[in-house]
N, C-alpha and C positions, 0 to 999 in steps of 0.2 A: 350654410354650407362652406364658406369661405374657410380656406386654410385646413379643412377636414380632409385631407389626402387619403388617409387610411380608410375612413369611413366611405369615401368615393370608390376607392379600391374595392371594398368589401360588396357596396352595390352593384358595381359593375360584375364581380364574380357571380353574386346571387342572380342577377339579371341574364348573364350568359348561361350559368347552368339551368335556370328556369325555362328560358328558351330552348336550348339544347333538348332539356327533357320532355317539353311539350311537343317538339318536332317529333322527337323518338316515340312519344306516347300516339302521337296522332298517326304516325307510319306503323306502328305495332297494332293499332286499330283497324287501320285499312287492310293490312295483312290479314289480320283475324275475318275481318268481313269478306275478304277474297276468298280464303279458305272455306268459309261457310258457305258462301255462293257456291263455289267448286262441288261440295260436298251435297248441297241439295240440288243443283242441277243434275249431279250424278245419279242421285236416288230419282229424280224426276225421269230421266232418261231410261233409268230400269224401269220404272211404272209403265212409261209410253211403250216400251219396247215390248213389255209383257203383254199389255193392253192390246197392242197391234197384233200380237202372235196369237193370242187366244180369240180375239174379237175382230177379226178382220172386217166385218161389216162395220165397224167404228170407223169413220173418216178421220182424216187428220184435223179437218177444221172442228169436229165435235172435240175431239180433244182438247185443241187450243180453245175452244169455248168453254170447257169444263174448267181449264187451267185459269181462265180469266174471269170465272165467278167471284162474286164479293167474299170476303173472309167469313161473313156470318154463316153463309151455306156450308162451307168448308168445316166449320166449327160445329154445326148442327149435325153433320154426315158423320164427323169423328164421335161425337157422343152416341151415337147408334151403334158404334162399335165398342162402347165401353172406354172411350179414351176422353181425357180432359185436354182441350186445345191450350189451356193456360198452363198447365202442369206437365203433362206427359210428352215424352220426347219420342215422336212418331219415327224420325229417321235415325237409324242406328248409328252410335259412336258420337252424335253432335253433342250429347250431355256431358260426356267424358271431355269432349274438345272445347265446351262451354266453360268448365271448369278450369281447364288449362288455361285458357285465355284469361279467365279472371285473375287467376294467381299471377301471371305474367303482368297483366295491368296493375295489379295490386303490389308487385313486387318492384315496378319501375316506378310507382308513386311513392313508394317508401324509399327507395333509393335517392329520389329526387327531393323528398323533405330530409332523408338522413344527411344529403351532401350540403344543403342549406344549413342545417344543424351544426354541421362539422365547421362550416366556414364561419359562423356565428361564435361557435366555441373557441375556435383559432383567434378569431378577432378579441374576445374576451380576454382570452389567456394572455396575449400580446399585450393588450391594454394593463391589465393586472401587473405584467412583469414591467412595464415601463413606469406605472405607478409607483410600485414597490422600489424601482430604481431610484425614481424622483424621491420618494421617502428616506431611501437610504442615503442620497447626496444631500438632503437637508440635514439629515441626523449628522453626517459628516461635518456639514458646516456648523452645526452646532457644537461640534467636537474642535471647531476651529482648524479643520482640514479643509483646505482651499485648493488643493490640487484636484480637481475633478476632471474625467475623461470623459469628453463630450464628443469625441470622434466617431462613436458607433450609433448616434443617435440619429434616425431617420425623420424624413420631412413628413410628420403626421399633425394630427390637431394638437398633439402635445408639445409640438416643437417651439411654439411662442412661449410656452411656460419653461421649457428647458432654456431657451434663449434668456429670458428674463432671470432665471436662476443662475445663468452662467455670468449674466451681467452682475447681478447680487455677489457672485462669488468673487468677480475682478474687484468691485468695489470693496468687500470686505477685506480681501487679500492686501489691496492697496492700503486700507485703514489701518490693518494689523501693521503692514510693512512701517507706514509712516508713524502709527504708535510707537513701536519699537526703536524707531530712529529718533523721534521724540525724547523717550526716556533715555536713551543714550545720549543725547545732544544735552538733556536737562542734566544728566549725571556730569557730563563733562564740564558743562557751564557752571554747577555747584561747586565742583572740585576746583574749577579756575578762580571763581569767586572767593571760595575759601582761602585759597592760596594768595590771592591778592589782597584779602582783608587781613588774614593773619599777619603777615608781615609787619605792616604799619602797626597793627594793635600790638603785636609783640614788642616792637619799638617803642610806643607810647607806655605801655606798662613799665618797661624796664627803665626810662627817663622818669616816670612818676615815682616810681620805687626810689631812685636815686634821690629825688627830691625830697622825700618823705623820710630817708633814712640820714640824711645830712642836713639837720637843721642849719648849720652853720655854713652851708654852702657859699661860696662867692658868688656875687651877684651877676657877674659877667658869665659864669658858667649856668647858673639858674636861668637867666636871660635866654640863654643859647638852647638850653633844653626846652623853655617854653615856646621859643619860635619853631624849635623842630617837632614838638608836639604839635602845635598849629598846623604845621606844613602838613605832617602826616594825616591828621583829622581833615585837613582841606581835602587831601587826596582820597580819604575815603568817602567824603562827602560827594565829591566828583563822582566816584565809582558807582556809589548806591544811586545817585541822580541818573547817571548814564543808564545804568541797570535797568531803573524803573521806565525810563523812556524807551529803550529796546523791548522790555517785556510788553509796554502797551502797543508796539508795533507788531509784537509775535501775536497779541490777543485781538489785534484789529480794533482796538478801542482808542486809537489817536485821532481826536478830531481836528482835522484840518479846515481852515477857513480860506479857501483860495480869494484872491483880490488881484486887480491889477495893480502891479508893483514896479516901481522904477528900481531896476537892479543896482545903482549906485547907492539906494538907501540899505539894500542889504549888505552891500560891501562896508558901507560906513558903520553899521550897526555891530557887523562882525568884528571889526578892526577895534572899536571903542570896547568889546567884551574881553579882548586879549591884550589891550593896551599895557596894562600893568605888568603882564608876564612878559610882553615883548620889552618894555623898559628894563626889569630886573634882568633879561638876558642880554640887553645892550642890542638888540636886534632892531632894525628900522622897516616900518611899514609905509608902503608906497603905492597908492591907487591912481590909475590912469584910466582915460577913456570913459564914454558914456553909451550905455545900451538902450535897446529899445524895452519898452514896458513888458512885463511878462505875467502871466497868470499862476499864481503860487500864493503860498502861506508866508508872508514875510518873517514871521517870528521864528517858523521851524527851518527855513532857509538860512536865516542868520545864524541859528544854532548849528546848521550843517558846516556852513562856510567857516564858522568861528572854531569849529573842531580841526578842520583841516589846516588853519592858520596856526592854532596851537601845536599841532603835530610838526609842521614847518619849523615853528619857534624853537621846540625842543631839540631839533636836529640840526640847528644853525649855529654857527660861530658868533661871537660877539661882533660888532661893528659890520656884520653883513645886512643885506638888503632882501626883503620879501616883497615882490611886486604883485599887486592885483590888478589885471588888465581887463577891461570891458570891451567886448566887440559884438557886433550884430550883423546878421545878413537877413535874406528874405525868410530863411525858415526857423532860425534859432538865435537865441542870445547866449554868448559865451563868456564865463568867467574863469580866466585863467591865473592859476596861482602858481608863481616862481620862485624857488628858494636858493640859495647859494651854499646848501648843507654838503653833507658827506656823499647822498646821493643813496639808491637802493640798489642792492646788489640783483641781477637777473633773477636768482633763484627765489627771492623773496618778493617780487613784483606780482605774482599771482595770488599771494596771499595775505597782502597788507590790509585787505578790507574785511578780513575773517575776525570774527571775536576772539580776543584776548591773544591774538598772535602779535608778538613783538618782535622784529627784526633786528638781527645784531646790526650794529654799525658797519659801514661799509669798510672802514679802515681795521676791522677786526674787532673793535672793542665790544664788549657786551651791550645789551639793549640798555636803555636808561631806565634805571629802577624806579624813576617817578613816572614812566609811561604805564598804563594799566592795559594798552591794546584793545580799546573799546571806542575810542572816538571816531576812527575812520569808519568803522563798521556802522555806528550811528548816522554818520554823514551820508553814506551809501543808501541806508534804508531811508533816510528823509528825502533825499534827491531824487530816488526812484518813485517814492508815494507821489510825489508832485510830476511824474512822467517825464522826470530828467535822466541825464545820463551823466555818470561821474567817470574819469578814467585818469590814469597816472602814466608818465613815461619818466625813466630816470636813467642818469648816467654816473657811475661812481665817481666820486671826487670833483663831480661838476655841480650837482643838485638834481632837484626833482621839479616836475611841472604837473600841477593836478589841474584838470579841466572839468568844468561844471557846465553843461549843455541843456539850456531849457528851450524846448520847441514851442512854436507859437500854435495856438489851438484855432 
């Protein structure tokens, strides 16, 4: 009976109607009995008056004794007059009154039974309507119509089913919205990837055609074309590798192997990865400080830090310094990367960790064509996967400061 509010209400109505009908029926029977007693007493009074008038020698005590005789004697006396005590109605009018009373009693019982039937029929009709509404809601969900109106639902035994249906609707609606958003993101990502790959591929094809069309090309020019082809191929390779890593994060298939790691080892590994690029750019990498050990996957965190360093190197002028500082307190270890580049405009700061976002240089120059706008997005995904926090602050013309913060567990 738990949660069956409508059924409880039905039982209360039936019980109330039954009790009220029984009270009315007993009252009607009492009233009928009272009328019969009155009619019988009136008939006896008439008999007694008649006997006392015609037979004055009969005393009152004898009359009372006659009335007090057992029913058998009265039955035998009636048979002497040709009357059947079980069938014939001696007192006039009682026969018709008896049938009237029987009709009233039967009518009241029929009304009582009919009322109970009406209550059950209304209950079943309401249940059928609710079930049909639920079926209609399920059909709407199957048609991917997730805007259901549950405001008119009452609290009855179907409320749990409706609530679960409502939860399912919300889940399906969110899943549909997420699916639509994922499709839109996938479309945008494919468009960005196509654009990112199309440009270097076109450049490679043009340079290869030039080499093939000119067998007598000067060695210096040929070498320059080959170096540019290598550079473009390296860019494509980096883009594909970064996209594969990001797709693993999206699919939640990245295998992290956390271990206690000295943060200076992460810094050293990341600096080694970008040392060649720093030398080509003429940028100096400088690390200071020692931090407390942290729980993380050192390989992936080196990947994240190297992406940040690569971004800083690409936006730094030659002969400038990029400093990597390590600090710790009782709560976390911080890796701070500070460059002396052009800085990031305030309008671009909220977007630099978005995929394929390439902010223009603060001095108004367009974004570096060598940048694919994916390194910082990958760095953010890696740091947050190890429960870290990454942030940036920047000032135009001064440089940028990236902060990686790892909390102790």
